[in-house]
KEVEX-771322 format. One record per residue (C-alpha): residue number from 1; residue in one letter; z, x, y. Coordinates in steps of 0.1 Angstrom, whole numbers, plus 5000, padded with zeros to 4 digits. Each point is the difference from the previous one (the first is absolute). Layout:
REM residues N
{seq->NUM; type->A; Z->Z; X->X; Y->Y}
...
This chain:
REM residues 400
{seq->1; type->M; Z->7182; X->9570; Y->8815}
{seq->2; type->K; Z->5000; X->5024; Y->5030}
{seq->3; type->K; Z->4997; X->5030; Y->4977}
{seq->4; type->V; Z->4969; X->4986; Y->4983}
{seq->5; type->L; Z->4984; X->4989; Y->5033}
{seq->6; type->T; Z->5007; X->5035; Y->5014}
{seq->7; type->H; Z->4982; X->5017; Y->4971}
{seq->8; type->F; Z->4970; X->4977; Y->5005}
{seq->9; type->A; Z->4999; X->5002; Y->5038}
{seq->10; type->L; Z->5007; X->5037; Y->5004}
{seq->11; type->S; Z->4993; X->5020; Y->4969}
{seq->12; type->C; Z->4963; X->5004; Y->5006}
{seq->13; type->L; Z->5005; X->5007; Y->5037}
{seq->14; type->T; Z->5023; X->5029; Y->4993}
{seq->15; type->L; Z->4977; X->5019; Y->4977}
{seq->16; type->A; Z->4997; X->5036; Y->5006}
{seq->17; type->L; Z->4974; X->5013; Y->4976}
{seq->18; type->F; Z->4986; X->5028; Y->4981}
{seq->19; type->A; Z->5011; X->5036; Y->4997}
{seq->20; type->G; Z->4987; X->5017; Y->4969}
{seq->21; type->C; Z->5022; X->5000; Y->4970}
{seq->22; type->S; Z->5002; X->5018; Y->4966}
{seq->23; type->K; Z->5018; X->4989; Y->4969}
{seq->24; type->D; Z->4985; X->4992; Y->4966}
{seq->25; type->S; Z->4967; X->5011; Y->4987}
{seq->26; type->A; Z->4970; X->4977; Y->4997}
{seq->27; type->D; Z->4998; X->5013; Y->4964}
{seq->28; type->D; Z->5030; X->4977; Y->4992}
{seq->29; type->N; Z->4977; X->4970; Y->5003}
{seq->30; type->P; Z->4977; X->4987; Y->4972}
{seq->31; type->T; Z->4962; X->5006; Y->5002}
{seq->32; type->P; Z->4985; X->4973; Y->5023}
{seq->33; type->T; Z->4976; X->4974; Y->4987}
{seq->34; type->D; Z->4974; X->5003; Y->5029}
{seq->35; type->N; Z->4992; X->5022; Y->5030}
{seq->36; type->A; Z->5008; X->4976; Y->5028}
{seq->37; type->K; Z->5027; X->5008; Y->5025}
{seq->38; type->Y; Z->5033; X->4980; Y->4998}
{seq->39; type->V; Z->5029; X->5001; Y->5024}
{seq->40; type->L; Z->5037; X->4993; Y->4993}
{seq->41; type->M; Z->5027; X->4996; Y->5026}
{seq->42; type->T; Z->5036; X->5004; Y->4989}
{seq->43; type->D; Z->5034; X->5009; Y->5013}
{seq->44; type->V; Z->5030; X->5017; Y->4984}
{seq->45; type->V; Z->5026; X->4973; Y->5009}
{seq->46; type->Q; Z->4990; X->4965; Y->5011}
{seq->47; type->F; Z->4997; X->4998; Y->5038}
{seq->48; type->Q; Z->5012; X->5036; Y->5004}
{seq->49; type->A; Z->4983; X->5034; Y->5006}
{seq->50; type->P; Z->4981; X->5017; Y->4987}
{seq->51; type->G; Z->4969; X->4982; Y->4988}
{seq->52; type->Y; Z->4967; X->5014; Y->4986}
{seq->53; type->L; Z->4963; X->4993; Y->5000}
{seq->54; type->T; Z->4983; X->5014; Y->4968}
{seq->55; type->A; Z->4963; X->4999; Y->4990}
{seq->56; type->F; Z->4988; X->4998; Y->4964}
{seq->57; type->N; Z->4966; X->5009; Y->4987}
{seq->58; type->G; Z->4995; X->4970; Y->4978}
{seq->59; type->M; Z->5021; X->4971; Y->4989}
{seq->60; type->P; Z->5035; X->5012; Y->4991}
{seq->61; type->S; Z->5013; X->4992; Y->4966}
{seq->62; type->G; Z->5031; X->5005; Y->4979}
{seq->63; type->T; Z->5030; X->5016; Y->5016}
{seq->64; type->I; Z->4991; X->5015; Y->5034}
{seq->65; type->V; Z->5016; X->5023; Y->5025}
{seq->66; type->D; Z->4996; X->4987; Y->5036}
{seq->67; type->I; Z->5010; X->5032; Y->5019}
{seq->68; type->Q; Z->4974; X->5027; Y->4995}
{seq->69; type->P; Z->4988; X->5031; Y->5018}
{seq->70; type->K; Z->4975; X->4981; Y->5021}
{seq->71; type->S; Z->5023; X->4971; Y->5009}
{seq->72; type->L; Z->5009; X->4994; Y->5036}
{seq->73; type->Q; Z->5035; X->4993; Y->5010}
{seq->74; type->L; Z->5010; X->4969; Y->5019}
{seq->75; type->T; Z->5031; X->4995; Y->5020}
{seq->76; type->Q; Z->4999; X->4964; Y->4990}
{seq->77; type->A; Z->4974; X->4981; Y->4979}
{seq->78; type->F; Z->4994; X->4962; Y->5005}
{seq->79; type->G; Z->4965; X->4991; Y->4988}
{seq->80; type->F; Z->4964; X->5009; Y->5008}
{seq->81; type->R; Z->4965; X->4985; Y->5000}
{seq->82; type->T; Z->4966; X->5013; Y->4991}
{seq->83; type->F; Z->4964; X->4995; Y->5011}
{seq->84; type->G; Z->4974; X->5016; Y->4978}
{seq->85; type->K; Z->5009; X->5037; Y->4997}
{seq->86; type->W; Z->5026; X->4998; Y->5029}
{seq->87; type->L; Z->5037; X->4996; Y->4999}
{seq->88; type->F; Z->5018; X->4985; Y->5030}
{seq->89; type->N; Z->5037; X->5004; Y->5009}
{seq->90; type->R; Z->5022; X->4988; Y->5029}
{seq->91; type->A; Z->5012; X->5033; Y->5014}
{seq->92; type->N; Z->4988; X->5036; Y->5004}
{seq->93; type->A; Z->5014; X->5033; Y->4987}
{seq->94; type->A; Z->5024; X->5002; Y->5030}
{seq->95; type->G; Z->5014; X->4965; Y->4993}
{seq->96; type->E; Z->4983; X->4984; Y->5030}
{seq->97; type->V; Z->4991; X->4963; Y->4997}
{seq->98; type->G; Z->4962; X->4996; Y->4996}
{seq->99; type->L; Z->4971; X->4997; Y->4976}
{seq->100; type->Q; Z->4995; X->5031; Y->4979}
{seq->101; type->K; Z->4969; X->5005; Y->4979}
{seq->102; type->F; Z->4998; X->5023; Y->4969}
{seq->103; type->T; Z->4975; X->5010; Y->4974}
{seq->104; type->V; Z->5005; X->5017; Y->4967}
{seq->105; type->T; Z->4982; X->5034; Y->4997}
{seq->106; type->D; Z->4984; X->5014; Y->4969}
{seq->107; type->D; Z->5031; X->5020; Y->4992}
{seq->108; type->G; Z->5022; X->4969; Y->5002}
{seq->109; type->S; Z->5017; X->5006; Y->5033}
{seq->110; type->L; Z->5001; X->4975; Y->5028}
{seq->111; type->K; Z->4981; X->5007; Y->5032}
{seq->112; type->D; Z->5008; X->4988; Y->5034}
{seq->113; type->E; Z->4970; X->4981; Y->5013}
{seq->114; type->G; Z->5013; X->4986; Y->5033}
{seq->115; type->F; Z->5028; X->4982; Y->5017}
{seq->116; type->I; Z->5003; X->4972; Y->5025}
{seq->117; type->A; Z->5033; X->5000; Y->5018}
{seq->118; type->G; Z->5018; X->4968; Y->5005}
{seq->119; type->A; Z->4981; X->4979; Y->4975}
{seq->120; type->T; Z->5022; X->4978; Y->4977}
{seq->121; type->Q; Z->4984; X->4971; Y->4981}
{seq->122; type->F; Z->4963; X->5007; Y->4994}
{seq->123; type->L; Z->4968; X->4990; Y->4981}
{seq->124; type->V; Z->4970; X->5021; Y->4990}
{seq->125; type->V; Z->4970; X->4977; Y->4998}
{seq->126; type->S; Z->4972; X->5026; Y->4994}
{seq->127; type->E; Z->4994; X->5037; Y->5004}
{seq->128; type->T; Z->4994; X->4995; Y->5037}
{seq->129; type->S; Z->5022; X->4970; Y->5009}
{seq->130; type->G; Z->5037; X->4995; Y->5000}
{seq->131; type->Y; Z->5028; X->4983; Y->5019}
{seq->132; type->Y; Z->5037; X->5007; Y->5007}
{seq->133; type->L; Z->5029; X->4990; Y->5021}
{seq->134; type->D; Z->5016; X->5024; Y->5025}
{seq->135; type->E; Z->5027; X->4981; Y->5018}
{seq->136; type->T; Z->5002; X->5026; Y->5027}
{seq->137; type->R; Z->4965; X->4990; Y->5010}
{seq->138; type->G; Z->5009; X->4963; Y->5000}
{seq->139; type->T; Z->5015; X->4976; Y->4975}
{seq->140; type->L; Z->4971; X->4976; Y->5006}
{seq->141; type->K; Z->4972; X->5025; Y->4995}
{seq->142; type->L; Z->4984; X->5013; Y->4968}
{seq->143; type->Q; Z->4986; X->5035; Y->5001}
{seq->144; type->K; Z->4967; X->5010; Y->4985}
{seq->145; type->F; Z->4993; X->5033; Y->4982}
{seq->146; type->N; Z->4974; X->5019; Y->4980}
{seq->147; type->P; Z->5015; X->5009; Y->4966}
{seq->148; type->T; Z->4975; X->5028; Y->4995}
{seq->149; type->T; Z->5009; X->5018; Y->5032}
{seq->150; type->M; Z->5035; X->4985; Y->5003}
{seq->151; type->Q; Z->4993; X->4994; Y->5037}
{seq->152; type->R; Z->5010; X->4970; Y->5020}
{seq->153; type->T; Z->4969; X->4981; Y->5012}
{seq->154; type->G; Z->5013; X->4971; Y->5020}
{seq->155; type->E; Z->5022; X->4969; Y->5000}
{seq->156; type->I; Z->5000; X->4963; Y->4997}
{seq->157; type->D; Z->5021; X->4983; Y->5027}
{seq->158; type->L; Z->5017; X->4968; Y->4987}
{seq->159; type->S; Z->5023; X->4995; Y->5029}
{seq->160; type->S; Z->4985; X->4965; Y->5005}
{seq->161; type->L; Z->5022; X->4990; Y->4970}
{seq->162; type->Q; Z->5033; X->5008; Y->5019}
{seq->163; type->K; Z->5025; X->4972; Y->4995}
{seq->164; type->T; Z->5022; X->4993; Y->5029}
{seq->165; type->G; Z->5037; X->5004; Y->4994}
{seq->166; type->V; Z->4997; X->5022; Y->4969}
{seq->167; type->E; Z->5019; X->5033; Y->5006}
{seq->168; type->Y; Z->4982; X->5019; Y->4972}
{seq->169; type->Q; Z->4965; X->4992; Y->4990}
{seq->170; type->V; Z->4977; X->5023; Y->4981}
{seq->171; type->I; Z->4967; X->4997; Y->4982}
{seq->172; type->G; Z->4991; X->5020; Y->4969}
{seq->173; type->K; Z->5035; X->5013; Y->4992}
{seq->174; type->H; Z->5003; X->4986; Y->4966}
{seq->175; type->T; Z->4964; X->4989; Y->4991}
{seq->176; type->I; Z->4966; X->5014; Y->5008}
{seq->177; type->A; Z->4974; X->4988; Y->4975}
{seq->178; type->A; Z->4962; X->4995; Y->4999}
{seq->179; type->K; Z->4976; X->4977; Y->4982}
{seq->180; type->E; Z->4963; X->4993; Y->5005}
{seq->181; type->G; Z->4997; X->5015; Y->5034}
{seq->182; type->K; Z->5032; X->4985; Y->5014}
{seq->183; type->L; Z->5033; X->5018; Y->5008}
{seq->184; type->Y; Z->5033; X->4981; Y->4993}
{seq->185; type->A; Z->5030; X->5013; Y->5020}
{seq->186; type->G; Z->5034; X->4985; Y->4996}
{seq->187; type->I; Z->5018; X->4988; Y->5031}
{seq->188; type->T; Z->5037; X->5006; Y->5001}
{seq->189; type->Y; Z->5024; X->4981; Y->5023}
{seq->190; type->G; Z->5035; X->5017; Y->4999}
{seq->191; type->T; Z->5028; X->5016; Y->5019}
{seq->192; type->K; Z->5004; X->5033; Y->5017}
{seq->193; type->A; Z->5030; X->5007; Y->4979}
{seq->194; type->Q; Z->4983; X->4998; Y->4966}
{seq->195; type->Q; Z->4964; X->5008; Y->5011}
{seq->196; type->G; Z->4983; X->4976; Y->4977}
{seq->197; type->Y; Z->5019; X->5006; Y->4968}
{seq->198; type->G; Z->5017; X->4969; Y->4987}
{seq->199; type->D; Z->5002; X->4983; Y->5034}
{seq->200; type->D; Z->4971; X->4975; Y->4999}
{seq->201; type->L; Z->5005; X->4974; Y->5028}
{seq->202; type->Y; Z->4977; X->4974; Y->4985}
{seq->203; type->N; Z->4996; X->4983; Y->4967}
{seq->204; type->Y; Z->4963; X->5009; Y->4996}
{seq->205; type->V; Z->4978; X->5030; Y->4995}
{seq->206; type->E; Z->4972; X->5007; Y->5024}
{seq->207; type->L; Z->4970; X->5023; Y->4998}
{seq->208; type->A; Z->4975; X->5011; Y->5026}
{seq->209; type->V; Z->4964; X->4998; Y->4987}
{seq->210; type->I; Z->4977; X->5026; Y->5016}
{seq->211; type->D; Z->4963; X->5005; Y->4996}
{seq->212; type->M; Z->4996; X->5037; Y->4991}
{seq->213; type->A; Z->4964; X->5003; Y->5012}
{seq->214; type->T; Z->5009; X->4989; Y->5035}
{seq->215; type->D; Z->5038; X->5007; Y->5002}
{seq->216; type->K; Z->5004; X->4965; Y->5013}
{seq->217; type->L; Z->5029; X->4977; Y->4992}
{seq->218; type->E; Z->4986; X->4969; Y->4983}
{seq->219; type->K; Z->5032; X->4980; Y->4995}
{seq->220; type->T; Z->5035; X->5000; Y->4986}
{seq->221; type->I; Z->5010; X->4983; Y->4967}
{seq->222; type->K; Z->5034; X->4987; Y->4990}
{seq->223; type->Y; Z->5017; X->4990; Y->4968}
{seq->224; type->D; Z->5031; X->4979; Y->5005}
{seq->225; type->G; Z->5032; X->5004; Y->4979}
{seq->226; type->Q; Z->4996; X->5038; Y->4993}
{seq->227; type->K; Z->5014; X->5031; Y->5016}
{seq->228; type->G; Z->4993; X->5037; Y->4999}
{seq->229; type->I; Z->4967; X->5009; Y->4984}
{seq->230; type->G; Z->5002; X->5037; Y->4992}
{seq->231; type->W; Z->5027; X->5026; Y->5008}
{seq->232; type->G; Z->4985; X->5026; Y->5023}
{seq->233; type->S; Z->5022; X->5031; Y->4994}
{seq->234; type->S; Z->4986; X->5012; Y->4967}
{seq->235; type->G; Z->4969; X->5009; Y->4982}
{seq->236; type->N; Z->5000; X->4967; Y->4982}
{seq->237; type->K; Z->4977; X->4977; Y->5021}
{seq->238; type->M; Z->5010; X->4968; Y->4981}
{seq->239; type->W; Z->4966; X->4985; Y->4998}
{seq->240; type->T; Z->4970; X->5003; Y->4977}
{seq->241; type->T; Z->4964; X->4989; Y->4996}
{seq->242; type->G; Z->4993; X->4982; Y->4968}
{seq->243; type->D; Z->4969; X->5004; Y->4978}
{seq->244; type->D; Z->4992; X->4965; Y->5013}
{seq->245; type->G; Z->4995; X->5014; Y->5035}
{seq->246; type->A; Z->5031; X->4982; Y->5014}
{seq->247; type->L; Z->5027; X->5017; Y->5020}
{seq->248; type->Y; Z->5035; X->4995; Y->4986}
{seq->249; type->L; Z->5030; X->5006; Y->5023}
{seq->250; type->Y; Z->5036; X->5003; Y->4989}
{seq->251; type->S; Z->5028; X->4983; Y->5019}
{seq->252; type->S; Z->5026; X->5022; Y->4982}
{seq->253; type->G; Z->5032; X->4981; Y->5005}
{seq->254; type->L; Z->5017; X->5031; Y->5015}
{seq->255; type->T; Z->5005; X->4982; Y->5033}
{seq->256; type->D; Z->5017; X->4968; Y->4987}
{seq->257; type->G; Z->5024; X->5010; Y->4972}
{seq->258; type->F; Z->4973; X->4996; Y->4973}
{seq->259; type->T; Z->4999; X->4962; Y->5004}
{seq->260; type->N; Z->4963; X->4995; Y->5008}
{seq->261; type->P; Z->4977; X->5028; Y->4987}
{seq->262; type->A; Z->4964; X->4990; Y->4996}
{seq->263; type->V; Z->4964; X->5012; Y->4997}
{seq->264; type->L; Z->4975; X->4985; Y->5024}
{seq->265; type->R; Z->4963; X->5005; Y->4999}
{seq->266; type->I; Z->4968; X->4999; Y->5021}
{seq->267; type->K; Z->4971; X->4992; Y->4978}
{seq->268; type->K; Z->4967; X->5018; Y->4999}
{seq->269; type->G; Z->4977; X->4986; Y->5027}
{seq->270; type->E; Z->5030; X->4986; Y->5019}
{seq->271; type->T; Z->5020; X->5012; Y->5030}
{seq->272; type->D; Z->5030; X->4977; Y->4998}
{seq->273; type->F; Z->5028; X->4996; Y->4975}
{seq->274; type->D; Z->4992; X->4980; Y->4968}
{seq->275; type->R; Z->5025; X->4972; Y->5003}
{seq->276; type->T; Z->4991; X->4986; Y->4965}
{seq->277; type->W; Z->5015; X->5030; Y->4982}
{seq->278; type->K; Z->5033; X->5019; Y->5003}
{seq->279; type->L; Z->5019; X->5021; Y->4975}
{seq->280; type->K; Z->5037; X->4992; Y->5005}
{seq->281; type->G; Z->5025; X->5026; Y->4988}
{seq->282; type->T; Z->5027; X->4974; Y->4995}
{seq->283; type->D; Z->4979; X->4983; Y->4973}
{seq->284; type->F; Z->5008; X->5031; Y->4979}
{seq->285; type->Q; Z->5034; X->5010; Y->5011}
{seq->286; type->T; Z->5025; X->4982; Y->5023}
{seq->287; type->A; Z->5002; X->5031; Y->5023}
{seq->288; type->M; Z->4975; X->5028; Y->4998}
{seq->289; type->A; Z->4977; X->5024; Y->5019}
{seq->290; type->I; Z->4963; X->5005; Y->4998}
{seq->291; type->S; Z->4990; X->5034; Y->5011}
{seq->292; type->T; Z->4973; X->5011; Y->4975}
{seq->293; type->G; Z->4971; X->4983; Y->4984}
{seq->294; type->L; Z->4965; X->5001; Y->4986}
{seq->295; type->V; Z->4974; X->4973; Y->4997}
{seq->296; type->K; Z->4974; X->5001; Y->4972}
{seq->297; type->G; Z->4983; X->4974; Y->4979}
{seq->298; type->G; Z->5018; X->4971; Y->5014}
{seq->299; type->K; Z->5034; X->5016; Y->4993}
{seq->300; type->F; Z->5027; X->5014; Y->5023}
{seq->301; type->Y; Z->5019; X->5029; Y->4987}
{seq->302; type->T; Z->5035; X->5006; Y->5016}
{seq->303; type->E; Z->5036; X->5008; Y->4993}
{seq->304; type->I; Z->5028; X->4973; Y->4996}
{seq->305; type->P; Z->5037; X->5007; Y->4998}
{seq->306; type->S; Z->5019; X->4987; Y->4969}
{seq->307; type->E; Z->5028; X->4987; Y->5022}
{seq->308; type->P; Z->5000; X->4985; Y->5035}
{seq->309; type->L; Z->5002; X->5026; Y->5028}
{seq->310; type->K; Z->5031; X->4998; Y->5021}
{seq->311; type->P; Z->4998; X->4993; Y->5037}
{seq->312; type->D; Z->5020; X->5032; Y->5007}
{seq->313; type->Y; Z->4973; X->5020; Y->4983}
{seq->314; type->S; Z->5027; X->5015; Y->4976}
{seq->315; type->N; Z->4978; X->4996; Y->4968}
{seq->316; type->L; Z->4966; X->5007; Y->5015}
{seq->317; type->T; Z->5003; X->5036; Y->4987}
{seq->318; type->A; Z->5012; X->4990; Y->4965}
{seq->319; type->I; Z->4979; X->5005; Y->4969}
{seq->320; type->I; Z->4992; X->4963; Y->4997}
{seq->321; type->W; Z->4962; X->4998; Y->5006}
{seq->322; type->D; Z->4973; X->4992; Y->4975}
{seq->323; type->Y; Z->4962; X->4998; Y->5005}
{seq->324; type->Y; Z->4983; X->4967; Y->4995}
{seq->325; type->V; Z->4965; X->4986; Y->5002}
{seq->326; type->I; Z->4996; X->4966; Y->5016}
{seq->327; type->D; Z->4971; X->4976; Y->4995}
{seq->328; type->M; Z->4990; X->4992; Y->5036}
{seq->329; type->A; Z->4987; X->4965; Y->4991}
{seq->330; type->T; Z->5029; X->4988; Y->4979}
{seq->331; type->M; Z->5028; X->5023; Y->5013}
{seq->332; type->Q; Z->5011; X->5007; Y->4965}
{seq->333; type->K; Z->5016; X->5034; Y->4996}
{seq->334; type->T; Z->4998; X->5024; Y->4970}
{seq->335; type->K; Z->5023; X->5030; Y->4997}
{seq->336; type->I; Z->4982; X->5032; Y->4993}
{seq->337; type->E; Z->5016; X->5016; Y->4969}
{seq->338; type->G; Z->5004; X->5037; Y->4991}
{seq->339; type->M; Z->5019; X->5011; Y->5031}
{seq->340; type->P; Z->5037; X->5003; Y->5007}
{seq->341; type->Q; Z->5014; X->4983; Y->5031}
{seq->342; type->H; Z->4995; X->5020; Y->5032}
{seq->343; type->H; Z->5011; X->5006; Y->5036}
{seq->344; type->Y; Z->4986; X->4980; Y->5029}
{seq->345; type->S; Z->4966; X->5013; Y->5012}
{seq->346; type->Y; Z->5011; X->5007; Y->5036}
{seq->347; type->A; Z->4974; X->5021; Y->5018}
{seq->348; type->N; Z->4978; X->5008; Y->4970}
{seq->349; type->E; Z->4966; X->4988; Y->5010}
{seq->350; type->Q; Z->4988; X->5007; Y->4965}
{seq->351; type->A; Z->5028; X->4984; Y->4980}
{seq->352; type->I; Z->4973; X->4978; Y->4985}
{seq->353; type->T; Z->4966; X->5017; Y->5003}
{seq->354; type->E; Z->4965; X->4999; Y->4985}
{seq->355; type->I; Z->4984; X->5032; Y->4990}
{seq->356; type->D; Z->4965; X->5000; Y->4984}
{seq->357; type->G; Z->5003; X->4963; Y->4991}
{seq->358; type->K; Z->5034; X->5004; Y->4983}
{seq->359; type->I; Z->5033; X->4987; Y->5014}
{seq->360; type->Y; Z->5030; X->5023; Y->5003}
{seq->361; type->F; Z->5037; X->4993; Y->5006}
{seq->362; type->W; Z->5026; X->5023; Y->5014}
{seq->363; type->V; Z->5033; X->4999; Y->4981}
{seq->364; type->K; Z->5032; X->5016; Y->5012}
{seq->365; type->N; Z->5030; X->4996; Y->4978}
{seq->366; type->K; Z->5026; X->5027; Y->5007}
{seq->367; type->D; Z->5022; X->4989; Y->4970}
{seq->368; type->Q; Z->4972; X->5008; Y->4976}
{seq->369; type->K; Z->4987; X->5030; Y->5020}
{seq->370; type->I; Z->4967; X->4983; Y->5005}
{seq->371; type->D; Z->4979; X->5005; Y->5032}
{seq->372; type->G; Z->4963; X->4997; Y->4993}
{seq->373; type->Y; Z->4971; X->4977; Y->4995}
{seq->374; type->Y; Z->4989; X->4976; Y->4973}
{seq->375; type->V; Z->4965; X->4986; Y->4994}
{seq->376; type->L; Z->4993; X->4963; Y->4991}
{seq->377; type->D; Z->4983; X->4988; Y->4969}
{seq->378; type->G; Z->5000; X->4962; Y->4998}
{seq->379; type->T; Z->5035; X->4990; Y->5008}
{seq->380; type->K; Z->5016; X->5032; Y->4987}
{seq->381; type->A; Z->5002; X->5034; Y->5017}
{seq->382; type->T; Z->5004; X->5035; Y->4985}
{seq->383; type->Q; Z->5013; X->5031; Y->5018}
{seq->384; type->V; Z->4974; X->5025; Y->5014}
{seq->385; type->F; Z->5024; X->5026; Y->5014}
{seq->386; type->N; Z->5036; X->5005; Y->5008}
{seq->387; type->N; Z->5020; X->5022; Y->5023}
{seq->388; type->T; Z->5036; X->5005; Y->4987}
{seq->389; type->H; Z->5013; X->5012; Y->5034}
{seq->390; type->E; Z->5030; X->4983; Y->5018}
{seq->391; type->G; Z->4978; X->4991; Y->5030}
{seq->392; type->F; Z->4977; X->4972; Y->5009}
{seq->393; type->T; Z->4962; X->4995; Y->5001}
{seq->394; type->W; Z->4985; X->4987; Y->5032}
{seq->395; type->G; Z->4964; X->4998; Y->4991}
{seq->396; type->F; Z->4972; X->5010; Y->4976}
{seq->397; type->A; Z->4963; X->4998; Y->5007}
{seq->398; type->K; Z->4966; X->5013; Y->4989}
{seq->399; type->L; Z->4979; X->5015; Y->5028}
{seq->400; type->Q; Z->4965; X->4988; Y->4998}
């Protein structure tokens, strides 16, 4: 358990990124199907250096090569996020913790577009508005920044939420989300020893609700019986906005031995939890984790292990995961056919992702030398591209 928790808590914070690299030629890849820019993050050995960021001109297809002349080398890769044409990572080229912004140039290389030192968890709301946590500036303060200029623009002081007797309290470490003009920031009550990773003191989750127009705290909301929404060390934010306008938040199960994973939601037009609906992971497997998902057309797409996860985390990394679609009204699950079982999604923010209206799934199966993406058609998926390397994929996205 300690090994897995350490990977999640520290891997992204120890990133040291991006020295140029050269290996295989881009000519080894098939002709792309469009001219948009796509970005792939990989490593050579899971959780070990080096890793790479590689841009593709068009959707990759067939057997690909992930290390190319324009690739940028990473000391460690652990997930990324995008906003429009921008790519955001959690460390700079020197390995310093912070928010690093990149773009892809016309020749396929990645360009440094700015860095904010000390930033950890973050959210980009628009081209001119974003938020992040910098614990050195205060664990009960959210920092504001302009994503275009990558300059800090102020802060929101939430020290009024300090709870007496709690030795470690932080806001926004695991979750910073937004919906309909409101910012939702997770409040963590933990210990100095574990710094908010797997040490929740209370059997509830709590979010601060902030009006983004005024930066004013409106209220806090609680959901009893759950722990640990999000896991703040990686690129995987562990929440999503559905096509129904609701905000879906994942209580992953990583903090309680996989006994109580769940998806909670805040409906469109609402600012509190919807207590009439809850997706319980234990309805589908007696012990499991929920770390990735996508909501579309009244369905929730996620991964489910074929055997119960062990409380010592010993089979979390086993090839036991399948993708399912769950009817959100009836909670009936349907396995998506056409893909082999795969490794746990970990930090891959785009393990399940929608591109141009189509749903894609990441599949890593080292025994079958598969590490690539599949596209959904009904309840069956077909392979789009595959990387036969020995490493791991930590994200794949189209830049808009």
